PDB file of all heavy atoms in Angstrom:
ATOM      1  N   MET A   1      90.979  82.806  53.649  1.00  0.00           N
ATOM      2  CA  MET A   1      91.199  81.823  54.714  1.00  0.00           C
ATOM      3  C   MET A   1      89.811  81.354  55.261  1.00  0.00           C
ATOM      4  O   MET A   1      88.895  82.141  55.404  1.00  0.00           O
ATOM      5  CB  MET A   1      91.935  82.471  55.912  1.00  0.00           C
ATOM      6  CG  MET A   1      93.378  82.364  55.837  1.00  0.00           C
ATOM      7  SD  MET A   1      94.231  82.505  57.453  1.00  0.00           S
ATOM      8  CE  MET A   1      94.043  84.187  57.797  1.00  0.00           C
ATOM      9  N   SER A   2      89.776  80.069  55.502  1.00  0.00           N
ATOM     10  CA  SER A   2      88.513  79.546  56.035  1.00  0.00           C
ATOM     11  C   SER A   2      88.421  79.790  57.505  1.00  0.00           C
ATOM     12  O   SER A   2      89.455  80.117  58.176  1.00  0.00           O
ATOM     13  CB  SER A   2      88.438  78.037  55.737  1.00  0.00           C
ATOM     14  OG  SER A   2      89.381  77.322  56.499  1.00  0.00           O
ATOM     15  N   LYS A   3      87.258  79.553  58.077  1.00  0.00           N
ATOM     16  CA  LYS A   3      87.056  79.805  59.514  1.00  0.00           C
ATOM     17  C   LYS A   3      87.876  78.840  60.346  1.00  0.00           C
ATOM     18  O   LYS A   3      88.432  79.257  61.378  1.00  0.00           O
ATOM     19  CB  LYS A   3      85.566  79.622  59.808  1.00  0.00           C
ATOM     20  CG  LYS A   3      85.190  80.050  61.157  1.00  0.00           C
ATOM     21  CD  LYS A   3      83.687  79.939  61.400  1.00  0.00           C
ATOM     22  CE  LYS A   3      83.296  80.318  62.776  1.00  0.00           C
ATOM     23  NZ  LYS A   3      81.893  80.093  63.038  1.00  0.00           N
ATOM     24  N   ASN A   4      88.057  77.625  59.910  1.00  0.00           N
ATOM     25  CA  ASN A   4      88.857  76.623  60.704  1.00  0.00           C
ATOM     26  C   ASN A   4      90.288  77.062  60.798  1.00  0.00           C
ATOM     27  O   ASN A   4      90.910  76.887  61.842  1.00  0.00           O
ATOM     28  CB  ASN A   4      88.702  75.267  60.048  1.00  0.00           C
ATOM     29  CG  ASN A   4      87.336  74.625  60.283  1.00  0.00           C
ATOM     30  OD1 ASN A   4      86.580  75.061  61.144  1.00  0.00           O
ATOM     31  ND2 ASN A   4      87.024  73.624  59.487  1.00  0.00           N
ATOM     32  N   VAL A   5      90.852  77.551  59.761  1.00  0.00           N
ATOM     33  CA  VAL A   5      92.261  77.956  59.796  1.00  0.00           C
ATOM     34  C   VAL A   5      92.445  79.128  60.729  1.00  0.00           C
ATOM     35  O   VAL A   5      93.393  79.182  61.511  1.00  0.00           O
ATOM     36  CB  VAL A   5      92.734  78.349  58.340  1.00  0.00           C
ATOM     37  CG1 VAL A   5      94.126  78.916  58.398  1.00  0.00           C
ATOM     38  CG2 VAL A   5      92.661  77.131  57.416  1.00  0.00           C
ATOM     39  N   LEU A   6      91.497  80.077  60.683  1.00  0.00           N
ATOM     40  CA  LEU A   6      91.582  81.241  61.616  1.00  0.00           C
ATOM     41  C   LEU A   6      91.473  80.783  63.076  1.00  0.00           C
ATOM     42  O   LEU A   6      92.264  81.262  63.907  1.00  0.00           O
ATOM     43  CB  LEU A   6      90.443  82.213  61.227  1.00  0.00           C
ATOM     44  CG  LEU A   6      90.503  83.571  61.908  1.00  0.00           C
ATOM     45  CD1 LEU A   6      91.753  84.321  61.500  1.00  0.00           C
ATOM     46  CD2 LEU A   6      89.299  84.368  61.545  1.00  0.00           C
ATOM     47  N   VAL A   7      90.513  79.889  63.360  1.00  0.00           N
ATOM     48  CA  VAL A   7      90.397  79.442  64.739  1.00  0.00           C
ATOM     49  C   VAL A   7      91.610  78.682  65.181  1.00  0.00           C
ATOM     50  O   VAL A   7      92.081  78.850  66.299  1.00  0.00           O
ATOM     51  CB  VAL A   7      89.137  78.507  64.812  1.00  0.00           C
ATOM     52  CG1 VAL A   7      89.097  77.755  66.145  1.00  0.00           C
ATOM     53  CG2 VAL A   7      87.864  79.335  64.618  1.00  0.00           C
ATOM     54  N   THR A   8      92.215  77.905  64.300  1.00  0.00           N
ATOM     55  CA  THR A   8      93.448  77.165  64.628  1.00  0.00           C
ATOM     56  C   THR A   8      94.554  78.133  64.914  1.00  0.00           C
ATOM     57  O   THR A   8      95.305  77.965  65.916  1.00  0.00           O
ATOM     58  CB  THR A   8      93.831  76.229  63.447  1.00  0.00           C
ATOM     59  OG1 THR A   8      92.722  75.334  63.198  1.00  0.00           O
ATOM     60  CG2 THR A   8      95.039  75.414  63.824  1.00  0.00           C
ATOM     61  N   LEU A   9      94.757  79.130  64.096  1.00  0.00           N
ATOM     62  CA  LEU A   9      95.820  80.117  64.332  1.00  0.00           C
ATOM     63  C   LEU A   9      95.606  80.853  65.647  1.00  0.00           C
ATOM     64  O   LEU A   9      96.566  81.024  66.426  1.00  0.00           O
ATOM     65  CB  LEU A   9      95.885  81.125  63.144  1.00  0.00           C
ATOM     66  CG  LEU A   9      96.481  80.606  61.870  1.00  0.00           C
ATOM     67  CD1 LEU A   9      96.335  81.675  60.788  1.00  0.00           C
ATOM     68  CD2 LEU A   9      97.909  80.257  62.093  1.00  0.00           C
ATOM     69  N   LEU A  10      94.391  81.225  65.962  1.00  0.00           N
ATOM     70  CA  LEU A  10      94.129  81.944  67.243  1.00  0.00           C
ATOM     71  C   LEU A  10      94.387  81.034  68.403  1.00  0.00           C
ATOM     72  O   LEU A  10      94.917  81.456  69.434  1.00  0.00           O
ATOM     73  CB  LEU A  10      92.702  82.452  67.205  1.00  0.00           C
ATOM     74  CG  LEU A  10      92.387  83.662  66.299  1.00  0.00           C
ATOM     75  CD1 LEU A  10      90.903  83.940  66.344  1.00  0.00           C
ATOM     76  CD2 LEU A  10      93.210  84.856  66.721  1.00  0.00           C
ATOM     77  N   ALA A  11      94.037  79.728  68.257  1.00  0.00           N
ATOM     78  CA  ALA A  11      94.257  78.811  69.364  1.00  0.00           C
ATOM     79  C   ALA A  11      95.761  78.605  69.627  1.00  0.00           C
ATOM     80  O   ALA A  11      96.216  78.551  70.737  1.00  0.00           O
ATOM     81  CB  ALA A  11      93.589  77.431  69.036  1.00  0.00           C
ATOM     82  N   ILE A  12      96.518  78.528  68.514  1.00  0.00           N
ATOM     83  CA  ILE A  12      97.987  78.377  68.671  1.00  0.00           C
ATOM     84  C   ILE A  12      98.578  79.599  69.341  1.00  0.00           C
ATOM     85  O   ILE A  12      99.396  79.461  70.284  1.00  0.00           O
ATOM     86  CB  ILE A  12      98.624  78.094  67.284  1.00  0.00           C
ATOM     87  CG1 ILE A  12      98.228  76.718  66.786  1.00  0.00           C
ATOM     88  CG2 ILE A  12     100.145  78.223  67.408  1.00  0.00           C
ATOM     89  CD1 ILE A  12      98.622  76.444  65.364  1.00  0.00           C
ATOM     90  N   ILE A  13      98.191  80.791  68.885  1.00  0.00           N
ATOM     91  CA  ILE A  13      98.767  82.024  69.464  1.00  0.00           C
ATOM     92  C   ILE A  13      98.336  82.137  70.945  1.00  0.00           C
ATOM     93  O   ILE A  13      99.162  82.445  71.794  1.00  0.00           O
ATOM     94  CB  ILE A  13      98.219  83.257  68.661  1.00  0.00           C
ATOM     95  CG1 ILE A  13      98.896  83.218  67.306  1.00  0.00           C
ATOM     96  CG2 ILE A  13      98.558  84.545  69.402  1.00  0.00           C
ATOM     97  CD1 ILE A  13      98.283  84.248  66.321  1.00  0.00           C
ATOM     98  N   GLY A  14      97.129  81.791  71.272  1.00  0.00           N
ATOM     99  CA  GLY A  14      96.632  81.830  72.639  1.00  0.00           C
ATOM    100  C   GLY A  14      97.385  80.859  73.488  1.00  0.00           C
ATOM    101  O   GLY A  14      97.742  81.154  74.641  1.00  0.00           O
ATOM    102  N   GLY A  15      97.678  79.667  72.981  1.00  0.00           N
ATOM    103  CA  GLY A  15      98.449  78.630  73.714  1.00  0.00           C
ATOM    104  C   GLY A  15      99.842  79.135  73.982  1.00  0.00           C
ATOM    105  O   GLY A  15     100.358  78.919  75.103  1.00  0.00           O
ATOM    106  N   ILE A  16     100.489  79.787  73.043  1.00  0.00           N
ATOM    107  CA  ILE A  16     101.863  80.289  73.238  1.00  0.00           C
ATOM    108  C   ILE A  16     101.844  81.379  74.337  1.00  0.00           C
ATOM    109  O   ILE A  16     102.742  81.414  75.182  1.00  0.00           O
ATOM    110  CB  ILE A  16     102.378  80.818  71.903  1.00  0.00           C
ATOM    111  CG1 ILE A  16     102.644  79.642  70.967  1.00  0.00           C
ATOM    112  CG2 ILE A  16     103.690  81.593  72.089  1.00  0.00           C
ATOM    113  CD1 ILE A  16     103.003  80.063  69.549  1.00  0.00           C
ATOM    114  N   VAL A  17     100.838  82.255  74.268  1.00  0.00           N
ATOM    115  CA  VAL A  17     100.782  83.300  75.315  1.00  0.00           C
ATOM    116  C   VAL A  17     100.578  82.704  76.680  1.00  0.00           C
ATOM    117  O   VAL A  17     101.270  83.133  77.651  1.00  0.00           O
ATOM    118  CB  VAL A  17      99.640  84.273  74.952  1.00  0.00           C
ATOM    119  CG1 VAL A  17      99.357  85.234  76.107  1.00  0.00           C
ATOM    120  CG2 VAL A  17      99.962  85.041  73.644  1.00  0.00           C
ATOM    121  N   VAL A  18      99.667  81.773  76.815  1.00  0.00           N
ATOM    122  CA  VAL A  18      99.416  81.132  78.126  1.00  0.00           C
ATOM    123  C   VAL A  18     100.623  80.399  78.617  1.00  0.00           C
ATOM    124  O   VAL A  18     101.021  80.502  79.772  1.00  0.00           O
ATOM    125  CB  VAL A  18      98.196  80.187  78.040  1.00  0.00           C
ATOM    126  CG1 VAL A  18      98.095  79.337  79.290  1.00  0.00           C
ATOM    127  CG2 VAL A  18      96.931  80.999  77.810  1.00  0.00           C
ATOM    128  N   LEU A  19     101.335  79.697  77.707  1.00  0.00           N
ATOM    129  CA  LEU A  19     102.543  78.952  78.077  1.00  0.00           C
ATOM    130  C   LEU A  19     103.638  79.934  78.561  1.00  0.00           C
ATOM    131  O   LEU A  19     104.360  79.676  79.513  1.00  0.00           O
ATOM    132  CB  LEU A  19     103.040  78.180  76.866  1.00  0.00           C
ATOM    133  CG  LEU A  19     104.274  77.270  77.140  1.00  0.00           C
ATOM    134  CD1 LEU A  19     103.917  76.209  78.126  1.00  0.00           C
ATOM    135  CD2 LEU A  19     104.763  76.645  75.820  1.00  0.00           C
ATOM    136  N   GLY A  20     103.721  81.093  77.915  1.00  0.00           N
ATOM    137  CA  GLY A  20     104.683  82.128  78.304  1.00  0.00           C
ATOM    138  C   GLY A  20     104.416  82.605  79.728  1.00  0.00           C
ATOM    139  O   GLY A  20     105.315  82.746  80.523  1.00  0.00           O
ATOM    140  N   TRP A  21     103.156  82.881  80.030  1.00  0.00           N
ATOM    141  CA  TRP A  21     102.784  83.292  81.352  1.00  0.00           C
ATOM    142  C   TRP A  21     103.102  82.222  82.438  1.00  0.00           C
ATOM    143  O   TRP A  21     103.635  82.546  83.486  1.00  0.00           O
ATOM    144  CB  TRP A  21     101.292  83.670  81.438  1.00  0.00           C
ATOM    145  CG  TRP A  21     101.011  85.043  80.948  1.00  0.00           C
ATOM    146  CD1 TRP A  21     100.481  85.395  79.742  1.00  0.00           C
ATOM    147  CD2 TRP A  21     101.191  86.287  81.658  1.00  0.00           C
ATOM    148  NE1 TRP A  21     100.365  86.750  79.678  1.00  0.00           N
ATOM    149  CE2 TRP A  21     100.796  87.320  80.816  1.00  0.00           C
ATOM    150  CE3 TRP A  21     101.719  86.543  82.931  1.00  0.00           C
ATOM    151  CZ2 TRP A  21     100.864  88.640  81.207  1.00  0.00           C
ATOM    152  CZ3 TRP A  21     101.825  87.902  83.309  1.00  0.00           C
ATOM    153  CH2 TRP A  21     101.372  88.886  82.451  1.00  0.00           C
ATOM    154  N   VAL A  22     102.790  80.983  82.098  1.00  0.00           N
ATOM    155  CA  VAL A  22     103.055  79.896  83.016  1.00  0.00           C
ATOM    156  C   VAL A  22     104.510  79.722  83.324  1.00  0.00           C
ATOM    157  O   VAL A  22     104.940  79.581  84.495  1.00  0.00           O
ATOM    158  CB  VAL A  22     102.423  78.573  82.500  1.00  0.00           C
ATOM    159  CG1 VAL A  22     102.953  77.369  83.292  1.00  0.00           C
ATOM    160  CG2 VAL A  22     100.927  78.632  82.494  1.00  0.00           C
ATOM    161  N   LEU A  23     105.344  79.829  82.270  1.00  0.00           N
ATOM    162  CA  LEU A  23     106.800  79.686  82.475  1.00  0.00           C
ATOM    163  C   LEU A  23     107.310  80.883  83.265  1.00  0.00           C
ATOM    164  O   LEU A  23     108.160  80.667  84.169  1.00  0.00           O
ATOM    165  CB  LEU A  23     107.528  79.656  81.099  1.00  0.00           C
ATOM    166  CG  LEU A  23     107.352  78.356  80.340  1.00  0.00           C
ATOM    167  CD1 LEU A  23     107.970  78.502  78.954  1.00  0.00           C
ATOM    168  CD2 LEU A  23     108.030  77.218  81.070  1.00  0.00           C
ATOM    169  N   LYS A  24     106.794  82.071  82.999  1.00  0.00           N
ATOM    170  CA  LYS A  24     107.250  83.265  83.772  1.00  0.00           C
ATOM    171  C   LYS A  24     106.963  83.121  85.270  1.00  0.00           C
ATOM    172  O   LYS A  24     107.810  83.364  86.112  1.00  0.00           O
ATOM    173  CB  LYS A  24     106.526  84.501  83.174  1.00  0.00           C
ATOM    174  CG  LYS A  24     107.039  85.791  83.600  1.00  0.00           C
ATOM    175  CD  LYS A  24     106.257  86.883  82.846  1.00  0.00           C
ATOM    176  CE  LYS A  24     106.719  88.263  83.125  1.00  0.00           C
ATOM    177  NZ  LYS A  24     105.939  89.268  82.446  1.00  0.00           N
ATOM    178  N   ILE A  25     105.733  82.677  85.586  1.00  0.00           N
ATOM    179  CA  ILE A  25     105.352  82.533  86.960  1.00  0.00           C
ATOM    180  C   ILE A  25     106.146  81.432  87.618  1.00  0.00           C
ATOM    181  O   ILE A  25     106.581  81.557  88.758  1.00  0.00           O
ATOM    182  CB  ILE A  25     103.799  82.255  87.046  1.00  0.00           C
ATOM    183  CG1 ILE A  25     103.035  83.507  86.635  1.00  0.00           C
ATOM    184  CG2 ILE A  25     103.413  81.833  88.483  1.00  0.00           C
ATOM    185  CD1 ILE A  25     101.595  83.317  86.415  1.00  0.00           C
ATOM    186  N   SER A  26     106.337  80.265  86.925  1.00  0.00           N
ATOM    187  CA  SER A  26     107.066  79.144  87.523  1.00  0.00           C
ATOM    188  C   SER A  26     108.513  79.516  87.770  1.00  0.00           C
ATOM    189  O   SER A  26     109.052  79.078  88.796  1.00  0.00           O
ATOM    190  CB  SER A  26     106.937  77.925  86.621  1.00  0.00           C
ATOM    191  OG  SER A  26     107.618  78.135  85.410  1.00  0.00           O
ATOM    192  N   PHE A  27     109.132  80.296  86.946  1.00  0.00           N
ATOM    193  CA  PHE A  27     110.543  80.656  87.180  1.00  0.00           C
ATOM    194  C   PHE A  27     110.624  81.642  88.339  1.00  0.00           C
ATOM    195  O   PHE A  27     111.612  81.596  89.097  1.00  0.00           O
ATOM    196  CB  PHE A  27     111.184  81.266  85.903  1.00  0.00           C
ATOM    197  CG  PHE A  27     111.711  80.201  84.968  1.00  0.00           C
ATOM    198  CD1 PHE A  27     111.169  80.093  83.695  1.00  0.00           C
ATOM    199  CD2 PHE A  27     112.675  79.312  85.353  1.00  0.00           C
ATOM    200  CE1 PHE A  27     111.610  79.121  82.834  1.00  0.00           C
ATOM    201  CE2 PHE A  27     113.162  78.373  84.502  1.00  0.00           C
ATOM    202  CZ  PHE A  27     112.639  78.251  83.224  1.00  0.00           C
ATOM    203  N   LYS A  28     109.630  82.527  88.527  1.00  0.00           N
ATOM    204  CA  LYS A  28     109.662  83.406  89.669  1.00  0.00           C
ATOM    205  C   LYS A  28     109.502  82.608  90.961  1.00  0.00           C
ATOM    206  O   LYS A  28     110.203  82.884  91.922  1.00  0.00           O
ATOM    207  CB  LYS A  28     108.501  84.404  89.582  1.00  0.00           C
ATOM    208  CG  LYS A  28     108.780  85.577  88.670  1.00  0.00           C
ATOM    209  CD  LYS A  28     107.646  86.592  88.738  1.00  0.00           C
ATOM    210  CE  LYS A  28     107.959  87.758  87.798  1.00  0.00           C
ATOM    211  NZ  LYS A  28     106.880  88.734  87.763  1.00  0.00           N
ATOM    212  N   LEU A  29     108.600  81.615  90.960  1.00  0.00           N
ATOM    213  CA  LEU A  29     108.403  80.774  92.118  1.00  0.00           C
ATOM    214  C   LEU A  29     109.665  79.898  92.364  1.00  0.00           C
ATOM    215  O   LEU A  29     109.998  79.683  93.506  1.00  0.00           O
ATOM    216  CB  LEU A  29     107.120  79.891  91.938  1.00  0.00           C
ATOM    217  CG  LEU A  29     105.832  80.650  91.957  1.00  0.00           C
ATOM    218  CD1 LEU A  29     104.698  79.674  91.700  1.00  0.00           C
ATOM    219  CD2 LEU A  29     105.620  81.365  93.248  1.00  0.00           C
ATOM    220  N   LEU A  30     110.269  79.437  91.327  1.00  0.00           N
ATOM    221  CA  LEU A  30     111.497  78.641  91.491  1.00  0.00           C
ATOM    222  C   LEU A  30     112.596  79.471  92.131  1.00  0.00           C
ATOM    223  O   LEU A  30     113.284  78.985  93.024  1.00  0.00           O
ATOM    224  CB  LEU A  30     111.954  78.134  90.095  1.00  0.00           C
ATOM    225  CG  LEU A  30     113.128  77.170  90.083  1.00  0.00           C
ATOM    226  CD1 LEU A  30     112.765  75.868  90.800  1.00  0.00           C
ATOM    227  CD2 LEU A  30     113.561  76.882  88.650  1.00  0.00           C
ATOM    228  N   GLY A  31     112.768  80.673  91.679  1.00  0.00           N
ATOM    229  CA  GLY A  31     113.737  81.566  92.290  1.00  0.00           C
ATOM    230  C   GLY A  31     113.451  81.822  93.727  1.00  0.00           C
ATOM    231  O   GLY A  31     114.349  81.841  94.597  1.00  0.00           O
ATOM    232  N   LEU A  32     112.174  82.021  94.102  1.00  0.00           N
ATOM    233  CA  LEU A  32     111.782  82.243  95.453  1.00  0.00           C
ATOM    234  C   LEU A  32     112.066  80.988  96.300  1.00  0.00           C
ATOM    235  O   LEU A  32     112.592  81.071  97.434  1.00  0.00           O
ATOM    236  CB  LEU A  32     110.274  82.571  95.515  1.00  0.00           C
ATOM    237  CG  LEU A  32     109.667  82.908  96.869  1.00  0.00           C
ATOM    238  CD1 LEU A  32     110.280  84.233  97.364  1.00  0.00           C
ATOM    239  CD2 LEU A  32     108.215  83.024  96.814  1.00  0.00           C
ATOM    240  N   ALA A  33     111.797  79.804  95.769  1.00  0.00           N
ATOM    241  CA  ALA A  33     112.036  78.571  96.472  1.00  0.00           C
ATOM    242  C   ALA A  33     113.559  78.338  96.717  1.00  0.00           C
ATOM    243  O   ALA A  33     113.908  77.920  97.811  1.00  0.00           O
ATOM    244  CB  ALA A  33     111.446  77.417  95.685  1.00  0.00           C
ATOM    245  N   ILE A  34     114.355  78.688  95.723  1.00  0.00           N
ATOM    246  CA  ILE A  34     115.775  78.548  95.885  1.00  0.00           C
ATOM    247  C   ILE A  34     116.298  79.508  96.973  1.00  0.00           C
ATOM    248  O   ILE A  34     117.116  79.162  97.808  1.00  0.00           O
ATOM    249  CB  ILE A  34     116.530  78.794  94.583  1.00  0.00           C
ATOM    250  CG1 ILE A  34     116.217  77.642  93.606  1.00  0.00           C
ATOM    251  CG2 ILE A  34     117.993  78.958  94.776  1.00  0.00           C
ATOM    252  CD1 ILE A  34     116.733  77.863  92.186  1.00  0.00           C
ATOM    253  N   GLY A  35     115.817  80.747  96.964  1.00  0.00           N
ATOM    254  CA  GLY A  35     116.162  81.677  97.999  1.00  0.00           C
ATOM    255  C   GLY A  35     115.777  81.237  99.433  1.00  0.00           C
ATOM    256  O   GLY A  35     116.591  81.358 100.337  1.00  0.00           O
ATOM    257  N   VAL A  36     114.583  80.730  99.556  1.00  0.00           N
ATOM    258  CA  VAL A  36     114.137  80.187 100.824  1.00  0.00           C
ATOM    259  C   VAL A  36     115.013  79.034 101.296  1.00  0.00           C
ATOM    260  O   VAL A  36     115.407  78.899 102.476  1.00  0.00           O
ATOM    261  CB  VAL A  36     112.641  79.789 100.775  1.00  0.00           C
ATOM    262  CG1 VAL A  36     112.229  78.991 102.015  1.00  0.00           C
ATOM    263  CG2 VAL A  36     111.768  81.018 100.619  1.00  0.00           C
ATOM    264  N   ALA A  37     115.334  78.133 100.366  1.00  0.00           N
ATOM    265  CA  ALA A  37     116.227  76.970 100.663  1.00  0.00           C
ATOM    266  C   ALA A  37     117.582  77.397 101.118  1.00  0.00           C
ATOM    267  O   ALA A  37     118.136  76.840 102.074  1.00  0.00           O
ATOM    268  CB  ALA A  37     116.304  76.049  99.474  1.00  0.00           C
ATOM    269  N   ILE A  38     118.147  78.447 100.489  1.00  0.00           N
ATOM    270  CA  ILE A  38     119.453  78.951 100.878  1.00  0.00           C
ATOM    271  C   ILE A  38     119.394  79.528 102.337  1.00  0.00           C
ATOM    272  O   ILE A  38     120.240  79.281 103.124  1.00  0.00           O
ATOM    273  CB  ILE A  38     119.942  80.014  99.901  1.00  0.00           C
ATOM    274  CG1 ILE A  38     120.302  79.324  98.575  1.00  0.00           C
ATOM    275  CG2 ILE A  38     121.173  80.760 100.425  1.00  0.00           C
ATOM    276  CD1 ILE A  38     120.664  80.249  97.417  1.00  0.00           C
ATOM    277  N   VAL A  39     118.376  80.311 102.620  1.00  0.00           N
ATOM    278  CA  VAL A  39     118.220  80.912 103.941  1.00  0.00           C
ATOM    279  C   VAL A  39     118.080  79.799 104.984  1.00  0.00           C
ATOM    280  O   VAL A  39     118.712  79.877 106.045  1.00  0.00           O
ATOM    281  CB  VAL A  39     116.970  81.874 103.965  1.00  0.00           C
ATOM    282  CG1 VAL A  39     116.654  82.267 105.381  1.00  0.00           C
ATOM    283  CG2 VAL A  39     117.276  83.096 103.108  1.00  0.00           C
ATOM    284  N   VAL A  40     117.237  78.790 104.721  1.00  0.00           N
ATOM    285  CA  VAL A  40     117.034  77.714 105.679  1.00  0.00           C
ATOM    286  C   VAL A  40     118.418  76.961 105.910  1.00  0.00           C
ATOM    287  O   VAL A  40     118.711  76.630 107.026  1.00  0.00           O
ATOM    288  CB  VAL A  40     115.969  76.751 105.161  1.00  0.00           C
ATOM    289  CG1 VAL A  40     115.940  75.474 106.000  1.00  0.00           C
ATOM    290  CG2 VAL A  40     114.581  77.459 105.271  1.00  0.00           C
ATOM    291  N   ALA A  41     119.129  76.749 104.819  1.00  0.00           N
ATOM    292  CA  ALA A  41     120.414  76.044 104.963  1.00  0.00           C
ATOM    293  C   ALA A  41     121.388  76.828 105.759  1.00  0.00           C
ATOM    294  O   ALA A  41     122.105  76.292 106.617  1.00  0.00           O
ATOM    295  CB  ALA A  41     120.991  75.726 103.567  1.00  0.00           C
ATOM    296  N   VAL A  42     121.475  78.138 105.531  1.00  0.00           N
ATOM    297  CA  VAL A  42     122.379  78.988 106.322  1.00  0.00           C
ATOM    298  C   VAL A  42     121.991  79.034 107.764  1.00  0.00           C
ATOM    299  O   VAL A  42     122.843  78.919 108.685  1.00  0.00           O
ATOM    300  CB  VAL A  42     122.366  80.408 105.728  1.00  0.00           C
ATOM    301  CG1 VAL A  42     123.070  81.416 106.661  1.00  0.00           C
ATOM    302  CG2 VAL A  42     123.090  80.426 104.332  1.00  0.00           C
ATOM    303  N   LEU A  43     120.697  79.147 108.050  1.00  0.00           N
ATOM    304  CA  LEU A  43     120.232  79.183 109.441  1.00  0.00           C
ATOM    305  C   LEU A  43     120.543  77.840 110.150  1.00  0.00           C
ATOM    306  O   LEU A  43     120.972  77.788 111.290  1.00  0.00           O
ATOM    307  CB  LEU A  43     118.774  79.465 109.493  1.00  0.00           C
ATOM    308  CG  LEU A  43     118.397  80.930 109.190  1.00  0.00           C
ATOM    309  CD1 LEU A  43     116.868  81.049 109.173  1.00  0.00           C
ATOM    310  CD2 LEU A  43     118.998  81.888 110.100  1.00  0.00           C
ATOM    311  N   ALA A  44     120.315  76.719 109.429  1.00  0.00           N
ATOM    312  CA  ALA A  44     120.546  75.402 110.027  1.00  0.00           C
ATOM    313  C   ALA A  44     122.086  75.236 110.282  1.00  0.00           C
ATOM    314  O   ALA A  44     122.467  74.688 111.310  1.00  0.00           O
ATOM    315  CB  ALA A  44     119.996  74.302 109.124  1.00  0.00           C
ATOM    316  N   GLY A  45     122.912  75.669 109.293  1.00  0.00           N
ATOM    317  CA  GLY A  45     124.316  75.542 109.446  1.00  0.00           C
ATOM    318  C   GLY A  45     124.821  76.432 110.556  1.00  0.00           C
ATOM    319  O   GLY A  45     125.682  76.002 111.365  1.00  0.00           O
ATOM    320  N   GLY A  46     124.318  77.627 110.671  1.00  0.00           N
ATOM    321  CA  GLY A  46     124.739  78.532 111.703  1.00  0.00           C
ATOM    322  C   GLY A  46     124.360  78.016 113.101  1.00  0.00           C
ATOM    323  O   GLY A  46     125.146  78.099 114.039  1.00  0.00           O
ATOM    324  N   ARG A  47     123.174  77.428 113.189  1.00  0.00           N
ATOM    325  CA  ARG A  47     122.755  76.887 114.466  1.00  0.00           C
ATOM    326  C   ARG A  47     123.639  75.736 114.859  1.00  0.00           C
ATOM    327  O   ARG A  47     123.988  75.564 116.070  1.00  0.00           O
ATOM    328  CB  ARG A  47     121.300  76.423 114.299  1.00  0.00           C
ATOM    329  CG  ARG A  47     120.639  76.019 115.596  1.00  0.00           C
ATOM    330  CD  ARG A  47     119.219  75.627 115.349  1.00  0.00           C
ATOM    331  NE  ARG A  47     118.318  76.693 115.799  1.00  0.00           N
ATOM    332  CZ  ARG A  47     117.004  76.610 115.731  1.00  0.00           C
ATOM    333  NH1 ARG A  47     116.453  75.560 115.215  1.00  0.00           N
ATOM    334  NH2 ARG A  47     116.261  77.556 116.206  1.00  0.00           N
ATOM    335  N   LYS A  48     124.026  74.912 113.915  1.00  0.00           N
ATOM    336  CA  LYS A  48     124.918  73.794 114.200  1.00  0.00           C
ATOM    337  C   LYS A  48     126.259  74.247 114.630  1.00  0.00           C
ATOM    338  O   LYS A  48     126.861  73.698 115.561  1.00  0.00           O
ATOM    339  CB  LYS A  48     125.018  72.950 112.931  1.00  0.00           C
ATOM    340  CG  LYS A  48     125.657  71.554 113.166  1.00  0.00           C
ATOM    341  CD  LYS A  48     125.726  70.777 111.875  1.00  0.00           C
ATOM    342  CE  LYS A  48     124.992  69.502 111.916  1.00  0.00           C
ATOM    343  NZ  LYS A  48     125.115  68.712 110.756  1.00  0.00           N
ATOM    344  N   LEU A  49     126.807  75.264 114.011  1.00  0.00           N
ATOM    345  CA  LEU A  49     128.141  75.803 114.352  1.00  0.00           C
ATOM    346  C   LEU A  49     128.091  76.424 115.732  1.00  0.00           C
ATOM    347  O   LEU A  49     129.108  76.315 116.509  1.00  0.00           O
ATOM    348  CB  LEU A  49     128.597  76.846 113.321  1.00  0.00           C
ATOM    349  CG  LEU A  49     129.039  76.291 111.938  1.00  0.00           C
ATOM    350  CD1 LEU A  49     129.315  77.438 111.008  1.00  0.00           C
ATOM    351  CD2 LEU A  49     130.299  75.461 112.102  1.00  0.00           C
ATOM    352  N   LEU A  50     127.020  77.102 116.078  1.00  0.00           N
ATOM    353  CA  LEU A  50     126.940  77.732 117.383  1.00  0.00           C
ATOM    354  C   LEU A  50     126.606  76.763 118.502  1.00  0.00           C
ATOM    355  O   LEU A  50     126.623  77.140 119.687  1.00  0.00           O
ATOM    356  CB  LEU A  50     125.892  78.886 117.334  1.00  0.00           C
ATOM    357  CG  LEU A  50     126.232  80.027 116.437  1.00  0.00           C
ATOM    358  CD1 LEU A  50     125.018  80.989 116.340  1.00  0.00           C
ATOM    359  CD2 LEU A  50     127.468  80.766 116.916  1.00  0.00           C
ATOM    360  N   GLY A  51     126.260  75.534 118.147  1.00  0.00           N
ATOM    361  CA  GLY A  51     125.978  74.536 119.132  1.00  0.00           C
ATOM    362  C   GLY A  51     124.565  74.706 119.728  1.00  0.00           C
ATOM    363  O   GLY A  51     124.284  74.183 120.801  1.00  0.00           O
ATOM    364  N   GLY A  52     123.686  75.420 119.059  1.00  0.00           N
ATOM    365  CA  GLY A  52     122.360  75.594 119.556  1.00  0.00           C
ATOM    366  C   GLY A  52     121.445  74.431 119.343  1.00  0.00           C
ATOM    367  O   GLY A  52     120.453  74.245 120.042  1.00  0.00           O
ATOM    368  N   GLY A  53     121.778  73.609 118.372  1.00  0.00           N
ATOM    369  CA  GLY A  53     120.896  72.451 118.042  1.00  0.00           C
ATOM    370  C   GLY A  53     121.132  71.295 119.041  1.00  0.00           C
ATOM    371  O   GLY A  53     122.107  71.184 119.701  1.00  0.00           O
ATOM    372  N   LYS A  54     120.146  70.426 119.155  1.00  0.00           N
ATOM    373  CA  LYS A  54     120.231  69.285 120.063  1.00  0.00           C
ATOM    374  C   LYS A  54     120.966  68.172 119.386  1.00  0.00           C
ATOM    375  O   LYS A  54     120.870  67.915 118.264  1.00  0.00           O
ATOM    376  CB  LYS A  54     118.870  68.807 120.516  1.00  0.00           C
ATOM    377  CG  LYS A  54     118.239  69.828 121.429  1.00  0.00           C
ATOM    378  CD  LYS A  54     116.912  69.254 121.921  1.00  0.00           C
ATOM    379  CE  LYS A  54     116.235  70.209 122.891  1.00  0.00           C
ATOM    380  NZ  LYS A  54     115.033  69.715 123.405  1.00  0.00           N
TER     381      LYS A  54
END
């Protein structure tokens, strides 16, 4: 194998690893954002039902 082929293979593998980490982190943050949105919606709905809002 020539040096260029080896460098290309390592770059592809490195890119896949980095992409995997990025996807993993983004899905964790997405889950957190969905959880926060649900809590905010429940609190806003509860406040409206209780008549606490203006």
